N, C-alpha and C positions, 0 to 999 in steps of 0.2 A: 663196431658200434660207435666208437668215438668219431670215426670219419663220417659216419652217417649223420650224427648230430651237428658236426661242424659244417657239413654241406647244407644243412637246413637253417643255419643261423642267418638272421636278417640284420641288416644295418639300417640305422636311422637315415631316412632320406632327407627330412627337413624337420625343423623345430618351429612350431607355430605358437605364437603368443599374442593375445589381444586383451584389451580392456574396453569394456562397453559401459558408457555412461548414459543413462536414460533420464532426460529432463524435458519438461514441457517448454515449448517456444511461445513467447508472448510478444505483443506490441506494447511497449511502455510509452505512455504519453508523459513527457516531462515539461512541466510548466514552470518558468522562471519569473519570479516577481519579487518586489521589495528588496532591491539590491542597493547597498550603501557602501561608499568608499570613504575611508578616513585616512588622510595623509599622515605620514610619519614626520612629526615636528623636528626630529633629530636629523633628518636627511638634509644634506647640504643644499639641495635645490628646493627646499620647502617654500621659501619666500618667493621663489620665481614661479612655481607651478600652482600655488594656492589660489591665485587670481585668474588662472586660465580655466576654460570650460573643459569638461570631460565627457567622454562617451565610452561605452563598453562594446567589445566584440566577443561574443560567446561562441565557442566551437565545441560541438557535441559529436560523439561518434554515432553513425547510423546503425552499426552492428559491431561485432567483435573484431572484424577485419579492417575497420576504418578508424583507427585511433587518431586523435588530433595531432597534427604536426608531422605525421608520417607521410612519406611520398607514395603516391599511388599513380600507376601508369594506365590502368584500365578501370573503367567504371567510375562511379561517384565516390568522392572522398567524404570526409567529415562535413557535417552541416554547420554552417556559420551564419550568424546574423549580427548586425550592428544596430544598436539602439540609438535613439536621438541624443542630442547634446543635453546635458543637464540644464535645469533652469538657471537663469543668470541671477541667482540669489545667494551664492556661496555654499549651497548644500549640494553634495554629490549624491543624489538619490534618483533611482529609476524604478517606477512602480511596476512596469511590465517589460520583460526582456525576451518575450517570444515563447513559442512552443516547439518542442523537438520530439522526434519519435525514434526510439531505439528498438530494434527487433533482435531477439535472442532469448536465451534462458536467463534465469535469475543469476546463475553463476557468471555468465557473460557480462551482465550488467554490473554486478558487484565488483568485477575485476577491471572495469573500464574507468575512464576519467574524462574530465573536460577541462578546457583552458579558457580563461577570461583574460582578454587583453584590454588594458586601459589606454585609451587614446586621449591626447591633450592638444589643445590649440586655442587660437583666438579667432573663431569664425565670425563673419558678419551676422548680426542678429536677424536681419530681414531674410537671410537665406537659411540660417541654422534653424529658425523657428517656423519655417514654412512646412506645413504638413505634406505637401506634394514632394518636396525635396527629401524629407525624412523617409517617405515611402520608397522613393527611387534609390536612396542610398542604403537601404536595409541590407542588401546583399553585396553591395559594391560601394563603399564609402569613397567619395571623390573630393571632398573638401580638404584643404590643407590641414595636416595634423602630423603628429609624431607619436610613436609608441612609448608611453611612459614606463610601462612594466607589464609583466604577465603573472598570472596566478594559476597554479594547477590544483585541482580539487578532485579527490577520489570519490567514486560513486559507491563506495563500500556499504554505506549505511543509508542509501537513498530510499530503500524500501521501508525502513523503520523510522527515520528522522528526516524532516524536510529542510532543516537549517544547515547551511554550509558557511564556513569561514576559512580564510586563508590569508597568507602574506603575498602582497604584490611585490615582485622582485624585478630588478633591472639587470641586464647583461652588462656588468661592469666589474672590473677587479677592485674598484674602490669600495672598501667596506662601509664607508660613511654614506654612500649612495646606493647600496645594494638593496636595502629594504625601503620600498617606496611608501607603503601604507598597508592598511588592513581592509579586506573586502569581505562582506558577508551578505547573505541573501537566502531566499527560499527556492528550493527545487522540489515541487510536488509531483510525485510519480503516481500515475493512474494506470492500473493493470488491465490489459485486454488480451484475450486469447488471440492467437495469430489469425488475421483475417476477419475478426469480429469487430463491429463498429461500436457496440454498446460496452461501456466500461463496467468493471466489477468493483463496486465501492465497498461492499460488505460480503465477505466470503468466510463464514464462521468455521467451516471445516478446513482441515489442513490439505494442501495440495499434495498429490502423490509425488514423491521425490526420492531419488536414490541417495542413500547416505554416503558421505565422503569419508574415505579412510586416510590413513597416513601416507599411502602411496598414490593418492589421487592427484596427479600433476598434469594430466592431459589438458587442463584448462589454462595452464600457464603459457606465457608468451616467450618463445625462444630468443627473441631479440631484446629482452629485458634482463637486468641483473636483479637478484633476489637476496634478501637477508633471510637466511634459513635458521630456524630454531627447532631443534629436535629434543623433546623432553621424553626421557625414558621412564622415570618413576619417581615417587616420593617415599620418604620413610618417616616414621614416628610423628605423624600429624596429630595435632591436638584433637580431643574428643569434643565435637560440637553438639551432638545429640546424646544427652545423658541417659535417656531411656534405653537406647540401643547400644551405648558404649562405643560408638563409632561416628564416622562422618560420611557425607556424600560429596567428595571433592570434585572440583573441575578447575581447569586452568583458564585464566584470563590474561591474555598477552596484548600489550599495547606498544606501538611504535609508529611514528609519523602520523599521528591522529587516526590510525587504523586500529581497531579492536577486534581480536579474534578469540573465540571460545573453543574449548575442547568438549568432547562428550563427558557426561557425568558418570563417575565410577561409584556405584551404590555401596554403602556400608563398608568402607575400607579405610584403614589408617596407613596402609602401604600400597597405594594404588599404582598400577603399572599402566602408563598412558601410551607409550610408544607413538607419540603424536608429533607430527611435523607441521610447522607454521611457515608460510612463505609470504614475506612482505616485499612487494615490488619496490625497487629503488628508482623512483621516477624523478626526472628533472624537467622543469617547465621549459627550458630552452632546448630547441631541436639541435642546436649546434653541439650540445654536450651529450649526444647520444653515446651509447656504450661503444668503446673502442675508437672513438673519433680523435682527430688531432687536437681539437679544442679541449677535450677531456684531459689530455696530457699537458697541454699548454697552460691551462688555468687550474691545474691540480692544487696549487697552494693558495689560490684565491677563491674563485667562484665555486669550485667543487667543494672546497673546505667550508665555505659559508653555507652551502646547501646542506651538507651532511650535518653540520652543527645545528641547523634549524630543525632537523628532524628529531632531535632529542635522544634520550636513552631508551633502551629496550627494557620494558617492565614485565616481570613475570610474577603473577599473583595466583595464589591458590585459595579458592573460596569453597565454603560449604553450601550446597544447593538448597534453596527454598524458593517456593513460588513467589512469596511476597517479601522476603528479606533474605539476607545472606550473612554468614559469619566469616570473618577474615581469618584464614588459617596461617597466613604468612606470605612473604614475598621477597623477591630479590630483583636486582637490576643489573644490566650489563651495558657499559658505556661503549662507544665506538673505539675508544682507546684500548679497552680490554681485548677487542678482537683484532684490531689492526696493529697492535704492538706485540703480538705473538711472534716469536723469532722463527720457529720451525713451520713446516708445511706438511700437510697430509693429503692423501688421495680421498676425494669425496665426489659424489654426484648429488643431484637434487633429492634422491631417495635416501641418502645417508651414507654410512660407511661402506667401504668396498670389502667384500668377503674374498679371502684368498681361496682359489680353487685348489682342491686336493688332487694329486695325480691319480688317474684311474688305472688300477692294476690290470684290468682286462683290455685296456686300450692297445690297439695294434700300432706299434711304432712305425711300421712301414706305410700305413695309410696317412695321407696328408691331412693335417688338421684344418677343419673348416672354420673360416673366420665368422664370428658372430656379428651380425649387424645390430647396432644399438640405436635406440632413439636418442634425441638430443639431450634429454634429461638423464640418460644413463651413461653419458660419456664422462670419463674420469678426468678430473682436473686437480691440480695442486693448489690448495687453498690454506689460508691461515685459520686454524680452528681453535676457538676458545673452549677449553674443557671446564665445564661447570659441575663436575662430579662432586657429590657430597657438599654442595653449597648450602649454607644455613638459610632457612626461611625465618625472617625476623618480623617483628612488629605485630605479632598476634596478641590480642588481649585475653585469649583463652589460656588458662593455666595448663602447663604441659611439663611433665617430669623430665622428658627427654628433649633434645634439640631436634626440631623438625628439619629434614634435609631434602634436597631435590637433586636429581641427576639429569644433566642436560648438556648439550653442546650447541655452539652457534658459529656461523661462518657466512661469508659472502660468496655467492656462486653466480658467475665467475668472480674470482678475486680481483681486487684492485691492483694497481701497480705496486711493486714491492717498496717503492720509495714513499708511498702514502702512509704516513703514520700520524698518530694523534697523541698530543700531550694529554694525559688524564687530568681533566678539569675537576674531578670530584674531590672535594676537600677531605683529606684523610682524617680519620677519627683521632683526636688528640685532646689532651687535657686543656691546653691553652690554644684555642682557635682564634681566628680574627674576630669572629662575632662574639666570642666569650669575652675577649678583651674590651670590645666596644660596649658590651653590656655592663662591665665593671665601671667604666667611666660614666655610663648612663645612670647607674644606681648611686654613685657618689653624688652626682648633681641632684638626684631625687632626695637623698638623705639630707643634704644641705637645705633644700627648699622645705622639707617636712619639719626640720628643726625651727626654721623661721616661722612657719605656720603655727607651730605649737605655742609660741610665745604669747600672742594675743588670743588665740583660741585653743587652749590646752585640752579641752574635753571634746573637741569636735573630731569628725572623721579625718579631716585634713591633717590633724596633728599626730596621727598614728605613725608608727614606724613603718618604713617601706621595704625592709629587708628582714628575712627570717633569721633569727639567731639560733634557733634549735628546731628540731623536727616536730615538736609537739604544739607549735603555735597554730592558731586557727585564723580565719578571715576576720573574726571579731577583734583581733588584736593587731591587724596589719592593714596597710593600704599600699598594695604593690603596684608597680608600673611595669608590666611585662613588655618585652620588646622582641624576644626570640623564643623559639620552641625547638623541639627535637624533630628532625626529619622522619617521616613515617617509615622509610625503608632503611636508609643508611645510618640513622640515629646520630646525626651530628647537629650542631647548633645551626638553626636556620631562622632568618628574620621573619617576623609575622607577615610582612608584606608578601612573601613568597607563597603563602597559603592561598592567596586570592588569584582568581583567573576569570576573566570576563566570559560569561556563558551566553551564547546566542540562542534564543528560544523563539517560537512562533509568536506573532504579534498578538493573537487572541489570548495568550497566556501572560502577557506583559502588563496587564492592567493591575494597579496596586492591590485592590481587595482580593482579586483572584490569585495573584502571585503570593500574597501573604497566606491565604487559605491553603494553597498547594504546599508551601513549605511547612505549614503547621501540621499537615497530614503525615509527615515523617514521624516514625516512632521515636519517642524520647527515651534515651537510655543514658544513665550517668554512672560513673564508676564509684565504688564504695569509698575509695580514698577521697574523692571530691565531695561526696556526701558527708563524710566524717569531718573533714577539715574546712569545708567551704571554700577551698582554694582550687583554682584551675591548674592542674599539673602541667609541667613543661611538655609532656608528651600527650596532653589532652587536646591539642589542636590538630585537626585533620583537614586535608585538602578537599575541595568540593567533589572531585571525582571519586574519592574514597567514600564520602558520605552518600553519594548517589548509588554507588555499587552496593553499599551495605544497607541503605534505606533506613537507617536509624542512627542516632547520635545524641550527644549532650546539647545543652543550650548554645554553647559556643560553636558547635558544628552546624546547627541551624542558622546561626548568624553568619558564618563563613559562606554557606551556600546561598543564603538570601542576598548577601552583599555581592557575590559573584554574579548572580542573576540580574541584580540592579545595574551593575557595571556593564553587563551585556546589553541592557536597555538604555545605555548612554546616560545614566544618571550619575550625579556626583555623590557616590556612596562610600561609606566608611563603616568598619566594624568598631564597635565601642566596647570597652571593658570598664565596668563600674561595679558598684555594690548595691544590694537591696537587702531589706529585712525579710527574713523568711522563718517559718517554724522550724525549730531545731528537732531533727529526727530522733536523736539518741537521748534527749533529755526527757525526764519524767513529766515535767509540767508543760512541755511543748512550747517553751518561751520563744519569743522572736529574737533572732540572732542575725548578725550581719554576714552575708556570704557574697562571694564574687559572682558576677553575672555578666553576660554579653548580649548585646543587641545590635541593631543597625541604625545608622544615621544617614540621612540624605539632606542636601542643601539645594534650595531652588528659589531664586529671586527674593532673597532676604528671609525666607522661611527655613527653619530646621525641623525636620520630621524624624521622630524616633519610631522605628518599626520593631514591634515586640512579637517574635515568632511563637513564644510560649502561650500568649493569651490572644493572639490574632488581632492585635489592636495597633492603631497608629496614633501618635501624639504630635500635634502640630504646634510649633513655637514660632510666633511671628517676630520679625525685627531682631533676629539673633545674629545676623552677619550682614556685611555690606559687600555685595559682589563687585562693586566698582572700586572699592577701596584698595583691593589687592592689585588691580590693574594700574591704578594711579601710582602706587608705591613702586611697582616694578618698572613702570615707565620712567619715574623720577630717578631710580637707581641707574638705569641704562644711560640716561642723559648725563648724570654725574660722571659715569665712567668714561663717556665720550668727550665731554667738554673739559673736565678738570683733570689735568695730568697729576699723577701721583708724585708728590714732592718728598724727596728723601730728607728725613730728619737729621739735623746735624748732631753728631755725638757730643754728649756733654764732656766738659773738660775733666780729665782724670787728675785727681789730687794725689796720685801716686799711692793710693791706698791709705792716706793719712786721714784719720777721723778722731774727733774729740772723744776722750774716754767716757765722758758723762752723757754722750748723745745716745738716744735710744730710738727705735723705730716708731713711727706714728701708729697709733692704735685708735680704733673707733670704740667709744664708750657708749653703751646703750643704757636705756632707762633702768633695766633690771640689774645693771652692773654698778649702779650708784652706791648701794649699801655696802658693797664689798671693797670700795676704794680705801686705801690706807690714809691715815691722818698724820700730819706733821706737827710736832710740838706737843703741848699738853692736850689732854682729852677734854673736849668741851663739856661744861657742866650741864647736866640735864635741867631743862626748864621746869619750874614749879607751876602747877596748875593754879590759875587765878580764879577765885570764886566769882560766880556770876557770869562767866563767859562760855558756859556749856552750849547755849543756843548758837552762839557765834561759831564755835568749833564745828557743830553739826552742820551748819550751813556751809562752812568751808569744805568739809569732807564731801558733802553732796555736790558742791561745785566742782571739786577735783574729780569726783567720780564721773560727773557728766562730761568733763573735759576728756578724761581717758576713754570713755565710751565713744565720744565724738571723734577722738583721734583714731580709735580702732575701726570705726565705721568708714573712715576715709582711706583706710589701707587698700592696697590693690587686691588683696586676697579676700576682702569683705564682699558680701553680695552686692551685685551691681544694682544701684538704686533705680536705674532706668527700667530694669526688668521687673520692678515691683509696681510700676504704674498700671493704671487700669487697662490701657490698650495693649499692654505687653504681659500682664500677669497671667500665669498658667495656674489654673485652679487644681489640677490633678495630674500628678506624675508619679509613677511607682518607684522611680529610681532615687537613691539616696546619695550617690556620689558618682563622679566620672573621673577616671584616671588617664586613660589613653584612648586615642582613636587612630586607626591606620587604614590605608588603602593599598593599591598596588605599588605605589611609589615611595611612601614614607610612613613614619609613625610619629605621633605628636603626644607630648605629655601636657596635661592641664596644669597651668601655673596660676589659675584664678581660684575663686571659691570652689569648694568641692561639689556643691549642689549643681546639677545640670540646668536647672531652671533659672539660675541667677548669674549666668555667665554668657559671654559672646563666643562665636565660633569662627572668627577670622583667622584661619589656620596659617595662611601664608603671608601675614602682615608682619613686617619688622617695625619695631618702635625706634625710629631714628632719633628721637629726642632723648635717648638714654634711659628711658623708663623700663620697667620690667616687661617681659614679653608674655602675651596671653597663652601661647602654646609653644612649647619647646620642641623642635624637631629632633628626631633620632639621628637622621643623616643631615648634617649641616650643608650649607650651600657649597658646592664644589667637591663634596665627598662621594658623589655617585661613582666616579671612576675608581676611587680608592676602595670602595666597598661594593663591588658588583654582585648581583644575585640574579638568579633565574627563577621563574615560577615553578613550583613543584609539578604542576600540570599545566603546560602552556595552553593546551586546547582541551576542552571538556565537551564531550557530546552527551546529550541527554537521550536516554532510551524512550521509545514511544509508550503509549498506554498499553496495558495488558489487553489481549484480544478478548472480544465479547464472550466467546465460549469459555475461556479460562475464568473470567469474572463470574459468569453464571454458575460455573461448577463450584467455585469458592463460596459463593453466596449460599448455595443450597447445602453445601457441607457444613457451613457455620450454623445454619438454621437447624439442621438435623442434630448437630452436636449440642446445641442449647436445649433442644427438646429432650434428648437423652439425659442430659445433665439434670434437668428438672425432674424427670421421672425417677432417676436413681436417688436423688436427694429426698424426695417425698416418700419413695418406697422404703428407704431405711427407717423412716418414722412411722411406717404403717399406714400411709395415706395414698389414696388413688389419685391419678393425674389424668384428666380428660382435656382434649384439645378441640377447639372450634376453628376450622380453617376453611370456611366456605368462601367462594370466589368473590362475592360482593364485599364481604368483610375485609379480605386481603387487598382488594382494589382500593378500598377506602384508606387502609393503612399505608398503601403505597403512595397515595396522594399526600398523606400527612408527612411521610418521610421525605418526599420530594420537596415539600415546603421547608423542612428543616435544612435540607441541603442548599437550597437557594438562599436561605437566611444567612448562611455562613459566608456568602459572597457579596452581601450587601454592605455598602458604606454608610454608616450613620451620619456622616457629614454631608451627604448628597442633598440636592434640592428636594427630591421626593421625600426624604426623611424629615426635612424641615416642614414641608407641607403637612405631613402626617402629625407631627408634634403640635403644630399650630392648630390644625383641625380638631385634634383631641381636646386641646385647651378651650376651644370655643364651644365644644359640645356640652350642653347642660348635663351635670352629673346625675340628676334625678330623672333623666330621660329613659323611658321604658324600652326594652329591647324591641317590642313590637312596633314602636314608633320610630325606630332608627332606620336610616337608609342603609343601602349596601355599603356605601363608602364609610359611613360612621361605624358600622360593624367591623370593617377592616381596620379602621383607626384604633378602635378599642382592643381588637385582638393583638395588634402590633405593640401597643403600649402595655397592656395589662398581662398578656400571656407571653409574648416574645420579649418583653422588657426592653423595648427600644429606648435608648437613652443616648445623650450626647455629652461627652466630656471635653471636647474641643470647643469651648465657648467662643473663641476668637475666630473660628472658621477653619477652612482647609485650603491650601494652595491649589489643590486639584479642582476646586469648584469656584475659585475666584479668578483663575487664569483660563479664559475660554479658548484662547488660541492654541496652547500647548496640550490641553487636556480635553479637547473636543470629543475624541473617540471614547475616552473613558467615561465622560458624562453621558454619551449615548448608550454605552453598555450598561451603566447603572440604571438609566431610565428603562431599558429593556428588562433588566432583572426585577425591578420593582413592579413593572407591569405583569411579568410572569408570576411574581409572588401574589399579586392581587387576583390573578386569574385562577391560580391553584386554590386560593382561599375560597373563592366563589364556588368552584366545583365541589370543594369539601363541604361547604355549608349547605349547598343545595340538597345533599344526601343526608343531612342530619335527621330530617323528619322520617325518612325511610331507612334509618340506620339498621343494618341486619343483626340485631341482637335478640337473644331468646326472651320469651315473655317472662316478666317478673324478675329479670336480671338487670344489674347495673354494670355498666362498662367503664372501666377506668384503667389507666396504665401510664407509661412514660417512655420517652425515647432516650437513648444514650449514644453519644458519638465516641468512636474510638480512633486513635491514630495508629492502630495496628490491626492486622487481620489474623494474628496468631490466636488460635482458639484457646490455648492454655492461658495466655495473658488476659484475654477477654473474660474468661470464666473467673479468673482471680480478681479482676477489677469489679465485676458485677457483684461478687460476694462481699465486697467492701461497701456497697451501697445499702444503707438501712432500708430504703423503700423496696428495693429488690428482695432483700432478705425477708422482710415482712410479707411480701407477696408470696414467696415460696412457702412460708410457714402458716399460711391461712388454713384454719381447721374447719371452715364451713363445708357443708356437704353440697354436692351438685354444683361445683364451680368449674368453669371452663377457661382454659388458658389459650391465648393466641400469641404466637411468636412470629415476627416478621423481621427479615434482615435486608439491608440494601447496601450494595457496594458500588461505588462510582470510581472509575479509573482516572488516574492522573498521570502526567508525564513522569518518566523514570520508573514505571512499574509501581507507582505508589497508589494506594487505595484510600478512599474516604469511606469509613465503615459506620453504618447505623444499625442499631438493634432496638427494637420496640417490643416490649412485653406487656400484655394487657390481660385482664381477668374480668 
């Protein structure tokens, strides 16, 4: 029987394995426009190349098999086009850079890249500006030129975001010439199904697409090196959803300006991800391809520069929400953490290698069959950074346990064993470089505060600038912050590192629209900041964190707005000052001083304050001289070149001999006179002489006037020029200004504390020996001694939410508000009836559209001036029937919408027609749209669809959040809404309408209108 079974046993003939990925193939039309080059002023060749003309050569792949820079022996390679030379005006700008077509799947496109080459030269104008020559040279440039540098940009986010930015690099081992400049522009992708000519602009439904798993690696390129991150699980995550007692975590991993997300694990505090992330390690130079001789030759120079520019690997855990997200913790891995590992382990792209167990039934006499493996299954020895049980830090959600994450990271294939990195991360210590710098900064501030308190003892400028104990509030202090705590590694970081220029589409860069967009972020402030009024050291967040969370405090809004303005090439600064606000925890709700942050820009003598909390701009004319700084800098350079430094002769040494009665010189001030000692007999007090009282009073008054005049002439007194009629600002909500900072430095205010009475010449030194207006945190020449890198060197903004998602959220909010009204009135024994006929809802929709357009209008525009003047000229006793349509519109804007102007001296955006032409056109378009919507709304007033014998009234409310619980809580705090819910009349009908408008970054502008 045993022999019979043995004879029938079958052996495996072959082992078949396959992976099938199903994806739709598209033709992607890629339009490149509005490209700008900004040269690096620190580059050694800056003075040489800044006067030369530039042109760009863009090289795009045609499909996944034609990457730029790769050699191809058969068929067409990558598509390349060269644009015309820039205009001979010093600006490196190109409005249109051509159209390219990529054929492939979404995955193929997102794993591709393109290269931009910057060409420089001095062509003859009559040839370079000839349209015929430009057309002939589009595909084969022939005029003399040289390649200044190249820039590689990944197409990872091209389907979501059209803005691209990158560093132009030169193939040179000289670090001072490696970074040539910054390049940014737009690449708009239009999707077409393969073979179809008509594009698909709006496809509300989701495309059928196969989900990618942790083992989906077939789309990777075997000729590229990858940074592999494999996350296994997390433990003890904080509870983000109190109702369910859990969280919905997902991973957000960032490296080299590429962002990757994991699937969401629903309702879990111990999620098991088993997710792998593959970041391609790409270099712009074809000579540095993987395994080449140049890679080994320039390992310590070009290769090291390139890897350093890619930054650290950030691992963040977030709680999922459609409209906002809660940060559950994060960690980061530097390149030194991976490359400095001593040992090596076996790995492939799929992860760890499992050891095969010997099969007991295997016939030893039979020869073993060799398994054929794919390229991504081949084993290699690599250095593996083990991140098991790494703590997740910086979450603001309370957690009794320490949140942990289990992961590993490595390069596949690995670099040469000799490539190692010195860990540049500053170790967490009690006395860091920036902490010591802060101590010196605070000592100087204390000295200036003491001097300020002598003539102005009761002013804001005379308050102490350092906390003496933990119970002090902002009403007792005037702090000058210069550093904060890093969000991930929790070490001292200068405030300048929190800023990063963010490039956005041009249509979002207009001042009023930009301010309205940032205002739509949810405002959330910590209880510690509410209680003390002080911005905590860990209260500053980088713009990438704010955009991912989509909510933050006032200082977070200021950081984000300033980063956006820096990306728009504006001279922008974050300002820290104080304002008076209602005290939350006091019974009488008195006004108290609290720290506040806003944004400042400078433009041709004007200083503009941007307030994200109230969506307002305040324009201050003649507050700085843009030419003054250049003159002072030029004079300094001339002095350095012409006047050699003379060595001072040392004074003769008296062998330490000094007269015993000699004392050091001391400065005696006015307030020290009374405490001076007297020598000899005490002077006899003078007797008052009768009849001289009037003379004494006059003498006192004269002395008082002299002291007041002396105080008004002090440097810290309000600048009298700012109080003149052509400079006087009638309304400003801020009460003091302490520091301003941008990407490069931080400055302390040494003038009067009030921002309306000072100048803003930040970079001007007083060579005459007088006091300085603004004291810099980093003095001249200290940049090399105190180097720092931005927390997020490159920030990408997510697109608007899809239309179908916004529609679903809008309908859910409307349903929730209806149910809330029914439950509230039902508990009081009252019925609730609704009237939602189509005509009524259409009328409410027009009304809410008017409210949304109103938020984007600038009250300083020419159209606003025309409306204000027209309303003043209209007779106040004119009957509505006798009014024209234009006069009705004027009356509505003034009396109902409360159009007003607080910038009585005008606005720089409407006085400078050359630089603000597009903004003025956009404002004219919005005002015309507002008048059109008003006319449509007014035409239907006579036929307004309300029931007979009923009165229709209500009000709209705007929210900076789409969270239903928050909206319900805010509505219940409005007396008018509460009174409408408590109406006891019979036969009343409610109408509820909601309107949500998408903004960049997944932000929503939410309107709620309730009528009865």
